[in-house]
C-alpha positions as CSV (number, residue, x, y, z in Angstrom):
1,M,-4.4,-8.6,85.3
2,K,-5.2,-5.7,87.6
3,L,-6.0,-2.2,86.3
4,L,-4.8,1.0,88.0
5,I,-6.2,4.3,86.7
6,V,-4.3,7.5,87.3
7,E,-4.7,11.0,85.9
8,S,-1.7,11.6,83.7
9,P,0.3,9.5,81.2
10,A,3.6,10.5,82.8
11,K,2.4,9.2,86.1
12,A,1.1,6.1,84.5
13,R,4.5,5.3,82.9
14,K,6.3,5.8,86.2
15,I,3.9,3.7,88.3
16,Q,3.8,0.9,85.6
17,S,7.6,0.6,86.0
18,Y,7.1,0.1,89.8
19,L,4.2,-2.5,89.6
20,G,5.5,-4.4,86.6
21,A,3.8,-7.6,85.4
22,G,0.3,-8.4,86.5
23,W,-0.6,-4.7,86.4
24,Q,-1.9,-2.4,83.7
25,V,-1.6,1.3,84.5
26,R,-3.8,3.7,82.4
27,A,-4.4,7.4,82.4
28,C,-7.9,9.0,82.4
29,L,-6.5,12.5,81.6
30,G,-8.4,14.3,84.4
31,H,-12.1,14.7,84.7
32,V,-14.2,12.3,82.5
33,R,-17.7,13.7,83.3
34,D,-18.9,17.3,83.9
35,L,-21.9,19.6,83.8
36,P,-23.1,20.0,80.2
37,T,-21.8,22.7,77.8
38,K,-22.7,23.7,74.3
39,G,-23.0,20.8,71.9
40,D,-23.1,18.1,74.7
41,T,-25.7,15.4,74.1
42,L,-28.1,15.4,77.1
43,P,-29.9,12.3,78.3
44,D,-33.4,12.2,76.8
45,K,-35.1,12.8,80.1
46,Y,-33.4,16.2,80.5
47,K,-33.6,17.6,76.9
48,D,-36.8,19.5,77.5
49,A,-36.1,20.3,81.2
50,P,-36.1,24.1,82.1
51,F,-32.7,23.6,83.7
52,A,-31.1,21.7,80.8
53,Q,-28.7,24.4,79.8
54,L,-27.8,25.2,83.4
55,G,-27.1,21.6,84.1
56,V,-28.4,21.9,87.7
57,D,-31.9,21.1,89.0
58,V,-32.1,23.8,91.7
59,E,-35.6,22.7,92.8
60,N,-34.5,19.1,93.2
61,N,-31.8,19.3,95.8
62,Y,-29.5,20.9,93.3
63,A,-29.2,17.6,91.4
64,P,-26.5,18.0,88.7
65,I,-26.7,16.7,85.1
66,Y,-23.5,14.9,84.3
67,V,-22.4,14.0,80.8
68,A,-19.3,12.3,79.6
69,R,-16.8,14.8,78.2
70,K,-16.7,14.8,74.4
71,D,-12.9,15.2,74.4
72,K,-12.6,12.0,76.5
73,A,-14.7,9.7,74.3
74,Q,-11.8,7.6,73.1
75,T,-10.2,7.5,76.6
76,I,-13.5,6.4,78.2
77,K,-13.9,3.7,75.5
78,D,-10.4,2.4,76.1
79,L,-10.8,2.4,79.9
80,R,-14.1,0.5,79.6
81,A,-12.4,-2.2,77.5
82,A,-9.5,-2.4,80.0
83,A,-11.8,-2.6,83.0
84,K,-13.9,-5.3,81.4
85,S,-10.9,-7.6,81.0
86,A,-9.3,-6.7,84.4
87,D,-9.6,-8.9,87.5
88,A,-9.8,-5.8,89.7
89,V,-9.9,-2.0,89.1
90,Y,-8.0,0.5,91.3
91,L,-8.8,4.2,91.1
92,A,-5.7,6.3,91.9
93,A,-6.6,9.9,91.1
94,D,-4.9,12.6,93.2
95,P,-5.5,12.5,97.0
96,D,-7.8,15.5,97.3
97,R,-11.5,16.4,96.8
98,E,-11.0,16.8,93.0
99,G,-9.3,13.5,92.8
100,E,-12.0,11.8,94.9
101,S,-14.6,13.2,92.5
102,I,-12.7,11.9,89.4
103,A,-12.5,8.5,91.0
104,W,-16.3,8.5,91.6
105,H,-17.1,9.5,88.1
106,L,-14.8,6.8,86.8
107,S,-16.6,4.2,89.0
108,V,-19.9,5.3,87.5
109,L,-18.8,5.3,83.9
110,L,-17.0,1.9,84.3
111,G,-19.9,0.4,86.2
112,L,-17.8,-0.6,89.1
113,G,-20.3,-0.1,91.9
114,K,-19.1,-1.5,95.2
115,D,-16.2,-3.1,93.5
116,A,-14.4,0.3,93.1
117,R,-11.1,0.3,94.9
118,R,-9.8,3.7,95.8
119,V,-6.0,4.1,96.5
120,T,-4.1,7.3,97.5
121,Y,-0.4,8.1,98.0
122,Q,1.6,11.2,98.8
123,E,4.6,10.4,96.6
124,I,5.3,8.4,93.5
125,T,7.9,6.0,94.8
126,E,7.8,2.2,94.6
127,R,7.4,1.8,98.3
128,A,4.5,4.3,98.5
129,I,2.7,2.8,95.4
130,R,3.0,-0.8,96.7
131,Q,1.7,0.3,100.1
132,A,-1.2,2.1,98.5
133,V,-2.4,-0.8,96.3
134,A,-2.1,-3.2,99.2
135,S,-4.6,-1.2,101.3
136,P,-7.4,0.2,99.0
137,R,-10.5,1.9,100.6
138,T,-13.9,2.8,99.4
139,I,-14.7,6.1,97.8
140,D,-15.2,9.0,100.3
141,F,-18.6,10.4,99.3
142,N,-18.2,13.4,101.7
143,L,-15.2,14.5,99.6
144,V,-17.2,13.9,96.5
145,A,-20.1,16.0,97.9
146,A,-17.8,18.9,98.7
147,Q,-16.3,18.9,95.2
148,E,-19.8,18.6,93.6
149,T,-21.1,21.5,95.8
150,R,-18.2,23.7,94.7
151,R,-18.8,22.8,91.1
152,V,-22.6,23.5,91.3
153,L,-22.0,26.8,93.1
154,D,-19.5,27.9,90.5
155,R,-22.0,27.1,87.8
156,L,-24.9,28.9,89.5
157,A,-22.8,32.0,90.3
158,G,-21.2,32.2,86.9
159,Y,-24.3,31.6,84.9
160,G,-26.2,34.0,87.2
161,V,-23.7,36.9,87.4
162,S,-21.9,36.8,84.0
163,P,-25.1,37.7,82.0
164,L,-25.4,40.8,84.1
165,L,-22.0,41.8,83.0
166,W,-22.8,41.1,79.3
167,K,-25.7,43.4,79.5
168,A,-24.3,46.2,81.7
169,V,-20.7,46.1,80.5
170,G,-20.9,44.4,77.1
171,G,-18.5,42.0,75.6
172,P,-17.6,38.5,76.7
173,Q,-17.1,39.3,80.4
174,S,-17.1,36.7,83.2
175,A,-17.6,36.6,86.9
176,G,-16.7,33.8,89.3
177,R,-16.8,32.9,93.0
178,V,-13.0,33.2,93.5
179,Q,-12.1,35.2,90.4
180,S,-14.3,38.2,91.3
181,A,-13.3,38.3,95.0
182,A,-9.6,38.2,93.9
183,L,-10.3,41.0,91.4
184,M,-11.9,43.1,94.2
185,L,-8.8,42.8,96.4
186,L,-6.6,44.0,93.6
187,A,-9.0,46.8,92.6
188,Q,-9.1,48.1,96.2
189,R,-5.3,48.2,96.3
190,E,-5.3,50.1,92.9
191,Q,-7.9,52.6,94.1
192,S,-5.8,53.2,97.3
193,R,-2.8,53.9,95.1
194,L,-4.8,56.3,92.8
195,R,-6.1,58.2,95.8
196,F,-2.6,58.5,97.4
197,V,-0.9,61.9,97.6
198,P,2.9,61.6,98.0
199,S,4.6,63.7,100.6
200,V,8.2,65.0,100.3
201,F,10.7,64.9,103.1
202,W,14.5,64.8,103.4
203,R,16.7,62.3,105.0
204,V,20.3,63.1,106.1
205,G,22.9,60.4,106.5
206,V,26.5,60.5,107.5
207,T,29.6,58.2,107.9
208,V,30.9,57.7,111.4
209,E,34.8,57.5,111.2
210,S,35.3,54.6,113.6
211,Q,37.2,51.4,113.0
212,P,35.5,50.0,111.0
213,P,33.4,53.0,109.8
214,F,29.6,52.8,109.8
215,N,26.6,54.7,108.5
216,A,24.2,56.6,110.7
217,V,21.1,58.7,109.9
218,V,19.8,61.8,111.6
219,T,16.6,61.1,113.6
220,A,16.0,64.3,115.6
221,L,16.9,68.0,115.8
222,K,16.8,69.6,119.3
223,D,15.2,66.4,120.5
224,V,12.3,66.8,118.0
225,P,12.0,63.7,115.8
226,L,12.3,64.2,112.0
227,A,9.4,63.3,109.8
228,T,9.6,60.0,108.0
229,A,7.2,58.3,105.5
230,A,5.2,57.0,108.5
231,S,4.5,60.6,109.6
232,F,2.1,61.4,106.7
233,T,-1.4,60.4,105.9
234,A,-2.5,59.0,102.5
235,S,-3.7,62.5,101.6
236,G,-0.2,63.9,102.0
237,A,-0.7,65.8,105.2
238,L,1.3,65.3,108.4
239,K,-0.6,63.1,110.9
240,P,-2.5,65.2,113.5
241,D,-1.1,65.6,117.0
242,L,2.4,64.5,115.7
243,N,5.3,66.6,117.0
244,V,7.9,66.2,114.2
245,A,10.2,68.4,112.3
246,Q,10.0,68.3,108.5
247,L,13.2,69.0,106.6
248,D,13.1,70.8,103.3
249,A,15.9,71.0,100.7
250,Q,17.4,74.2,102.3
251,K,17.3,72.9,105.9
252,A,18.8,69.6,104.7
253,A,21.7,71.3,102.9
254,Q,22.4,73.4,106.1
255,L,22.4,70.2,108.2
256,V,24.8,68.5,105.8
257,A,27.2,71.5,106.0
258,Y,27.0,71.5,109.8
259,L,27.6,67.7,110.2
260,D,30.7,67.7,108.0
261,R,32.5,69.8,110.7
262,Q,31.3,67.8,113.7
263,Q,32.2,65.0,116.0
264,A,29.6,62.6,117.4
265,T,29.5,61.2,120.9
266,V,28.0,57.8,121.6
267,R,25.0,58.4,123.9
268,D,23.5,55.0,124.2
269,V,24.5,51.4,123.1
270,T,22.1,48.5,123.2
271,V,23.2,45.0,122.3
272,S,20.5,42.3,122.1
273,P,20.6,38.7,121.0
274,V,19.2,37.7,117.6
275,V,17.7,34.3,116.9
276,R,16.3,33.4,113.5
277,R,14.5,30.1,113.3
278,P,14.4,28.3,109.9
279,P,11.2,28.6,107.8
280,P,8.9,25.6,107.7
281,P,8.8,23.1,104.8
282,L,6.8,24.3,101.9
283,T,3.0,24.2,101.5
284,T,1.4,24.8,98.1
285,S,1.1,28.5,98.7
286,G,4.5,28.7,100.3
287,L,6.0,27.0,97.2
288,Q,4.3,29.6,94.9
289,Q,5.5,32.5,97.0
290,A,9.1,31.3,97.4
291,A,9.4,30.4,93.7
292,N,8.0,33.7,92.6
293,A,10.3,35.7,94.9
294,K,13.5,33.7,94.4
295,L,13.2,32.2,90.9
296,K,10.9,34.9,89.4
297,L,8.5,32.3,88.2
298,G,4.8,33.0,87.6
299,V,2.4,31.1,89.9
300,A,0.8,29.2,87.0
301,Q,4.3,28.2,85.8
302,V,5.2,27.0,89.3
303,T,2.1,24.8,89.4
304,K,2.9,23.2,86.0
305,L,6.6,22.6,86.9
306,A,5.7,21.2,90.4
307,Q,3.2,18.8,88.9
308,A,5.8,17.5,86.5
309,L,8.3,17.0,89.4
310,Y,5.6,15.1,91.3
311,E,4.7,12.9,88.4
312,A,8.4,12.2,87.9
313,G,8.6,10.9,91.5
314,L,10.9,13.6,92.7
315,I,8.6,15.5,95.1
316,T,5.6,14.7,97.1
317,Y,2.0,15.7,96.2
318,I,1.9,19.4,95.6
319,R,-1.5,20.3,97.0
320,T,-1.2,20.6,100.7
321,D,-1.9,23.1,103.5
322,S,0.4,21.4,106.0
323,P,4.1,22.0,106.7
324,H,4.3,18.6,108.5
325,L,7.0,16.1,107.7
326,S,6.8,12.4,108.3
327,D,9.3,10.9,110.8
328,E,11.0,9.2,107.8
329,A,11.3,12.5,106.0
330,V,12.8,14.2,109.1
331,T,15.4,11.5,109.4
332,L,16.3,11.7,105.7
333,A,16.6,15.5,105.8
334,R,18.8,15.3,108.9
335,E,21.0,12.7,107.3
336,A,21.4,14.9,104.2
337,V,22.3,18.0,106.4
338,A,24.9,16.0,108.3
339,T,26.4,14.7,105.1
340,R,26.7,18.2,103.7
341,F,27.4,20.4,106.7
342,G,28.4,18.0,109.5
343,P,26.5,16.8,112.6
344,S,27.0,20.2,114.2
345,A,24.6,21.8,111.8
346,L,21.7,19.9,113.4
347,P,19.7,20.6,116.6
348,K,19.5,17.7,119.0
349,E,15.9,16.8,117.9
350,G,14.2,16.9,114.6
351,R,11.8,19.8,114.0
352,Q,8.1,19.6,113.3
353,Y,5.9,22.5,112.2
354,A,2.2,23.0,112.8
355,T,0.0,24.7,110.2
356,R,-1.2,28.3,110.9
357,N,-4.2,27.8,108.6
358,K,-7.3,27.0,110.7
359,D,-9.1,25.9,107.5
360,A,-6.3,23.6,106.3
361,Q,-8.2,20.9,104.3
362,E,-5.7,18.3,103.3
363,A,-3.9,16.0,105.8
364,H,-0.9,15.7,103.5
365,E,2.7,16.2,104.2
366,A,4.6,19.3,103.1
367,V,6.0,19.5,99.6
368,R,9.3,17.8,100.0
369,P,11.7,15.6,98.1
370,A,10.2,12.2,97.5
371,G,11.8,8.8,98.2
372,K,15.4,9.0,99.3
373,F,16.0,12.7,98.9
374,V,18.0,12.7,95.7
375,A,20.4,15.6,95.7
376,P,19.7,18.3,93.0
377,E,22.9,17.7,91.2
378,Q,22.1,14.0,90.9
379,C,18.5,14.2,89.8
380,G,19.1,14.7,86.0
381,L,17.1,18.0,85.8
382,S,17.9,21.3,84.2
383,G,16.6,24.8,83.8
384,D,13.5,25.8,85.8
385,E,12.7,22.3,86.8
386,L,16.1,22.0,88.5
387,A,15.8,25.4,90.1
388,L,12.3,24.5,91.5
389,Y,13.5,21.1,92.8
390,R,16.5,22.7,94.4
391,L,14.2,25.2,96.1
392,V,12.1,22.3,97.6
393,Y,15.2,20.3,98.5
394,D,17.0,23.2,100.2
395,R,13.9,24.4,102.1
396,T,13.2,20.9,103.4
397,L,16.8,20.5,104.6
398,A,17.0,24.0,106.1
399,S,13.8,23.3,108.1
400,Q,15.8,20.8,110.1
401,M,19.0,22.9,110.7
402,R,20.1,24.9,113.7
403,D,18.9,28.4,114.3
404,A,20.9,31.4,113.0
405,V,22.1,33.3,116.1
406,G,23.9,36.6,116.5
407,E,23.6,40.1,118.0
408,K,21.9,43.3,117.1
409,T,23.6,46.5,118.1
410,A,21.7,49.8,118.2
411,V,23.6,53.0,118.9
412,T,22.4,56.6,119.5
413,L,24.9,59.4,118.9
414,Q,24.8,63.1,119.5
415,A,26.5,65.8,117.5
416,G,25.5,69.1,119.2
417,Q,21.8,69.3,118.9
418,V,21.6,66.6,116.2
419,T,20.6,63.0,117.2
420,L,21.8,60.2,115.0
421,F,21.0,56.5,115.0
422,A,22.7,53.4,113.6
423,S,22.1,49.7,113.9
424,G,23.7,46.5,112.7
425,V,23.2,42.8,112.9
426,V,26.0,40.2,113.0
427,L,25.4,36.5,112.9
428,S,27.9,34.5,114.9
429,E,26.4,31.2,113.8
430,K,24.9,31.1,110.3
431,G,22.7,28.0,111.1
432,F,20.2,27.3,108.4
433,T,21.1,30.5,106.5
434,A,24.2,28.6,105.2
435,L,21.8,26.8,102.9
436,Y,18.7,28.9,102.6
437,D,18.0,32.5,103.5
438,D,14.5,33.8,103.0
439,Q,15.0,37.4,104.2
440,D,15.7,40.4,102.1
441,K,19.0,42.1,102.7
442,N,18.6,45.3,104.7
443,D,21.0,48.2,104.0
444,E,21.1,48.9,107.7
445,E,22.3,45.4,108.6
446,Q,26.0,46.5,108.9
447,R,28.8,45.5,111.2
448,L,29.3,47.9,114.0
449,P,32.5,48.1,116.0
450,A,32.6,47.6,119.8
451,L,31.2,50.9,121.1
452,R,31.1,52.5,124.6
453,V,29.0,55.4,125.9
454,G,31.2,58.5,125.7
455,D,33.2,57.4,122.7
456,R,33.7,60.3,120.2
457,F,34.2,59.9,116.4
458,P,34.5,62.5,113.6
459,L,31.8,62.6,111.0
460,K,32.3,62.8,107.2
461,N,30.5,62.4,103.9
462,A,27.3,63.9,105.1
463,R,24.6,63.6,102.4
464,A,21.0,64.6,102.0
465,E,18.4,62.6,100.0
466,E,15.0,63.7,99.0
467,K,12.4,61.0,99.9
468,K,8.8,60.6,99.0
469,S,6.2,58.7,100.9
470,S,5.1,55.7,98.9
471,P,1.6,54.5,98.1
472,P,0.6,50.9,99.2
473,A,2.8,48.6,97.2
474,R,1.5,46.6,94.3
475,F,1.4,42.9,94.6
476,T,3.7,40.5,92.8
477,E,2.0,37.2,92.1
478,G,3.8,35.6,95.1
479,K,2.7,38.4,97.4
480,F,-0.9,38.2,96.2
481,V,-0.9,34.4,96.8
482,Q,-0.1,35.3,100.4
483,V,-2.9,37.9,100.5
484,M,-5.5,35.4,99.1
485,E,-4.4,32.7,101.5
486,R,-4.7,35.0,104.5
487,A,-8.1,36.2,103.3
488,G,-9.2,32.6,102.9
489,I,-10.2,33.1,99.2
490,G,-10.0,29.9,97.1
491,R,-7.4,27.2,97.5
492,P,-3.7,27.5,96.8
493,S,-4.1,24.9,94.0
494,T,-6.4,27.3,92.2
495,Y,-4.4,30.5,92.6
496,G,-2.4,30.1,89.3
497,A,-5.6,29.5,87.3
498,T,-7.3,32.5,89.0
499,L,-4.4,34.9,88.1
500,E,-4.3,33.5,84.6
501,T,-8.1,34.1,84.1
502,L,-7.8,37.7,85.4
503,Q,-5.0,38.4,82.9
504,R,-6.7,36.6,80.0
505,R,-9.9,38.6,80.6
506,Q,-7.7,41.7,80.6
507,Y,-8.9,42.7,84.0
508,V,-5.4,42.6,85.3
509,A,-2.0,43.1,83.6
510,L,1.4,41.8,84.7
511,K,4.0,44.5,84.3
512,N,7.5,44.4,85.7
513,R,6.4,41.4,87.7
514,Q,3.6,43.4,89.5
515,L,-0.1,43.0,89.1
516,H,-1.9,46.1,87.7
517,V,-5.7,46.4,87.5
518,T,-6.7,47.6,84.0
519,P,-9.4,50.3,83.5
520,L,-11.8,47.5,82.5
521,G,-10.9,45.6,85.7
522,L,-11.7,48.7,87.8
523,L,-15.1,49.0,86.0
524,I,-16.0,45.3,86.5
525,A,-15.0,45.4,90.1
526,S,-17.0,48.7,90.6
527,Y,-20.1,47.1,89.0
528,L,-19.9,43.9,91.1
529,M,-19.3,45.8,94.3
530,K,-22.4,47.9,93.7
531,Q,-24.8,45.2,92.3
532,V,-23.6,41.9,93.8
533,P,-21.4,42.8,96.7
534,Q,-21.6,39.3,98.3
535,L,-19.7,37.9,95.4
536,V,-16.7,40.1,95.8
537,N,-16.7,40.2,99.7
538,A,-13.6,38.4,100.9
539,E,-15.1,37.4,104.2
540,F,-18.2,35.9,102.5
541,T,-16.0,34.0,100.0
542,A,-13.7,32.7,102.8
543,Q,-16.7,31.5,104.8
544,M,-17.8,29.6,101.7
545,E,-14.4,27.8,101.7
546,S,-14.8,26.9,105.3
547,D,-18.3,25.6,104.7
548,L,-17.0,23.4,101.9
549,D,-14.5,21.9,104.3
550,Q,-17.4,21.1,106.7
551,I,-19.2,19.3,103.9
552,A,-16.0,17.3,103.1
553,S,-15.9,16.2,106.8
554,G,-19.6,15.2,106.8
555,K,-20.5,18.0,109.3
556,L,-22.7,20.0,106.9
557,S,-25.4,19.1,104.4
558,R,-24.7,20.2,100.8
559,V,-28.4,21.0,100.2
560,A,-28.7,23.1,103.4
561,Y,-25.5,24.9,102.4
562,L,-26.6,25.6,98.8
563,D,-30.0,26.8,100.0
564,R,-28.4,29.3,102.3
565,I,-25.8,30.6,99.9
566,W,-27.8,30.4,96.6
567,K,-31.5,30.9,97.5
568,G,-30.8,32.9,100.6
569,T,-28.1,35.3,99.3
570,L,-26.7,35.2,95.8
571,D,-29.9,34.5,93.7
572,P,-31.9,37.4,95.3
573,A,-28.9,39.7,94.8
574,I,-28.7,38.8,91.2
575,H,-32.4,39.4,90.6
576,A,-32.2,42.8,92.3
577,A,-29.1,43.9,90.3
578,Q,-29.6,46.8,87.9
579,L,-28.1,46.7,84.4
580,T,-26.7,50.2,84.6
581,A,-23.3,50.6,82.9
582,P,-20.6,51.1,85.6
583,R,-18.7,54.4,86.0
584,F,-15.5,55.0,88.1
585,E,-14.5,58.5,89.0
586,L,-10.7,58.7,88.9
587,P,-9.5,60.3,92.1
588,H,-6.2,61.7,90.8
589,V,-7.4,63.4,87.6
590,D,-10.6,65.2,86.5
591,A,-12.1,62.4,84.4
592,V,-14.4,59.4,84.7
593,L,-13.9,55.8,83.4
594,E,-16.9,54.4,81.6
595,V,-17.5,51.3,79.5
596,R,-19.4,50.8,76.2
597,G,-19.6,47.6,74.4
598,G,-17.1,46.0,76.6
599,V,-14.5,48.7,75.9
600,A,-13.2,51.0,78.6
601,G,-13.3,54.8,77.8
602,L,-12.6,58.1,79.4
603,V,-15.2,60.9,79.9
604,R,-14.4,64.5,80.7
605,H,-17.0,67.4,80.6
606,G,-19.4,65.2,78.6
607,K,-16.9,64.2,75.9
608,G,-15.8,60.5,75.7
609,V,-12.9,58.7,74.1
610,A,-12.0,55.1,74.0
611,L,-8.8,54.2,75.9
612,P,-6.0,52.7,73.8
613,E,-5.2,49.1,74.7
614,G,-2.5,48.7,77.3
615,L,-3.1,52.1,78.9
616,L,-3.3,51.6,82.7
617,P,-5.1,53.8,85.3
618,E,-1.7,55.0,86.6
619,D,-0.9,56.3,83.1
620,L,-3.8,58.7,83.1
621,T,-2.1,61.8,84.2
622,E,-3.6,65.3,83.5
623,Q,-1.2,65.6,80.5
624,T,-2.2,62.2,79.1
625,V,-6.0,62.8,79.6
626,S,-5.7,66.2,77.8
627,A,-3.9,64.5,74.9
628,L,-6.5,61.8,74.7
629,M,-9.3,64.4,74.7
630,S,-7.7,66.5,72.0
631,G,-6.8,63.5,69.9
632,T,-3.0,64.2,70.1
633,F,-2.1,61.2,72.2
634,K,0.4,58.9,70.6
635,V,0.0,55.2,71.4
636,P,3.4,53.9,72.7
637,A,4.9,50.8,71.0
638,P,3.3,47.7,72.5
639,Q,5.3,45.7,74.9
640,K,4.5,42.1,75.7
641,S,3.7,41.4,79.3
642,P,5.3,38.3,80.8
643,V,2.0,36.5,81.3
644,A,2.5,33.3,83.2
645,K,2.4,30.1,81.3
646,R,-0.8,28.1,81.4
647,P,-0.9,25.5,84.1
648,A,-1.7,21.9,83.3
649,K,-5.3,21.2,82.6
650,A,-6.2,24.9,82.1
651,A,-9.8,25.7,81.5
652,K,-10.8,26.5,78.0
653,E,-11.8,30.0,76.9
654,P,-15.5,30.5,77.7
655,K,-18.0,31.6,75.1
656,T,-20.4,34.5,75.5
657,K,-23.7,32.6,76.1
658,P,-24.7,30.7,79.2
659,A,-25.4,27.5,77.3
660,S,-21.9,27.5,75.8
661,R,-19.8,28.2,78.9
662,R,-16.9,25.8,79.5
663,K,-16.1,24.2,82.8
664,R,-14.7,26.4,85.5
665,K,-12.4,25.5,88.3
666,E,-12.5,27.4,91.6
667,A,-10.7,30.2,89.9
668,G,-13.9,31.4,88.3
669,V,-16.6,30.5,85.9
C-alpha cells in the first residue's frame, strides 16, 4: 500500500477516487509544524534559552525552533501510523514555497529522510495525478529556505514592532511586513483625499440633430479651451500657465440659451481603426480583480471559492503569476470556442501570453478550467461557485478568440464662436467581446452618422451641468490588489488575508465596496512612518519579495539576507524608535487625531473626546467636530460593513503579548 499525503480532505477524496486500490490518500490539514506560540511545549534544550519565546536564534544563523502544532496532534499521530505501514510515502502538498515547506516538515515528523517522495501537479485530474506519482522528485530545499526566511522575518518584524505599538498606541495592535506596507498605501490615499479641495466648473452639452442624432459637448469659447477637472490642482486652484476659460452658472445658462438657437457646422472628422485584443488568461491577482469587479466578491471570498473549485478538480492551481497556457489547454479552449461560436471566431494560431511581472515566482499555468474544460452549465455548480467558474471558463476561452475591431469617429463642430466635440466607437466585429468584455461602458461611445466637413445640423436640448473635480478615488478590494501587485508588496495568494487582517484590526473599513482607512488606521500608519519607516516603505518591501525569490532559486543565502534586512535595517530602527503616542493633524478641519489606550480621539484647543466607533475621517466635518466637542453629536444607527468572508486556513486572532502571538502569513504578524 502506498501513502499519498495532501493538504485538504476534499482533495484527498478526489485523488483517492483516481488512484483507487493500492493507494491510501490522507490529508495533513496544512502546516504540521511552526514556530512556538503560547502554551507550546518546547524541547528541553530550548526551555531556558533567551530566544525561547521568540522561537528564532538570531545569533545562530537565525535557526528556528519548530514544534508540532497542538491542533494537529491527532492528525500527526494518524499519519505516522499510516506511514509506518506504507510501502512508500508520497508528499503532495501544493506546488509552491508554502507547499514545499509543508512537505519538508512532514518528512521530518514522519522520519522519511531520503525516502521522501515529493510530487506536484497543476490540476486535480486523473491524468495529472497519475503522471505526478509516476515521476516523484526530492524536496527542493531552496524553496524550503525561502519559505523559512519569510516566516522568520515575519516573526522578527512582528515581535519587534508590535510591542512598540502596544506601548505607544495601546491596545492589542499589530504590525507586519506586508500588512503595514499595505496600510501605508491606503493611508496615503486617504490623506490625499482629506487634503483635496474640490473645484467647481460647468459643462454644457447639446444634441446634434443628425440622422441618427448624437450628443456633443462644448470644449472651447472663442478658441479658448474650457476648464475641465484636469485643469485644477489638488488645492482647488487653476493650474498655473494654463489658458482656459472657466464657466460659472450664469455663463453656462447664457451659453445654453445661445446654443438652442444655433446650427453647428462640421469642422473636422477623423476616423481611425480600433483594435481590442482579448485579455490574457487569469493569474491569481487577475482572478481577484475580475471577480471583485464583475461578481462583487471580496478578495478573501474569491480565494476560498477558488480553492474549493481547485480541490474539486474544476480549475487548475490558483496560485500563479503566469498567464501561460499549455499547448493542450490552448487546443481545448479553441475547440470550445469553435463549438460555441464557429471556427470563424478563432484566429489562425493559438494565442500565448507572457507575464508582465518581472518577479513572477511560480512557473505554473494560468488559472483555467482543469481537464476537458467542462462547460459551466454542465459542471453541477450553483451560486458564487458557478459564477466564479464561469468567469474562469469565459476568460480562458476569450483569450483564444479573435480581436474586436471597429472604428472610432471623432468630430469637431463649430456654432459661431462655440467649439463642440463628439466621439463614438462602433465595433464591426465583436470578436472576444461576444463572450467576455472587460471594459466599462463609456457614455461617449455612441454611434455617429457618416459625416463630412461642411455638413450643418441644428442643435437642440442644450443643458448645463455643474461639475466638481474629484479627489483621488478610493480603492475597491480588486483595485487595491492591482496596486499591491504593481508595488510588489506581498504575493497575490496573501492579499485576501492582508485585507482581512486590516479590517479585523479596525485599521480599515469596507464601506460601499470601497476601502476606508479609520482614524486608528491613520494613527498607526503615522506612527510607523515616523518611527519605523522601512517597514511601511513599498519599495523596501517589494525588494524583500524579490530577495525571497532569489533565495528560492538558490542565488542568495538566507543568512546573508536576514543579516542585511534584520541586523542592518529593521532591528536598529526598532531600537531607535520612540514610544511617543502618534498625532495626526487633520488637513480639512481644525482638529487633531490622537490615540489613548488604543482608542482614537479628537483634540481641539486642548480639549479631547473619544471618537464614536464607526466614524471615519471623511465624516469629520466642521459641523461634526463641533457637535462632538459640545457633546451634542448623535451616534448614527450602526450599519454592518460587508466584510469579506475568511479565506481557508485563516490565521487565528493574535494575543497581546509576544509569547502568545499566533502564526502569521505574509499578510502580517
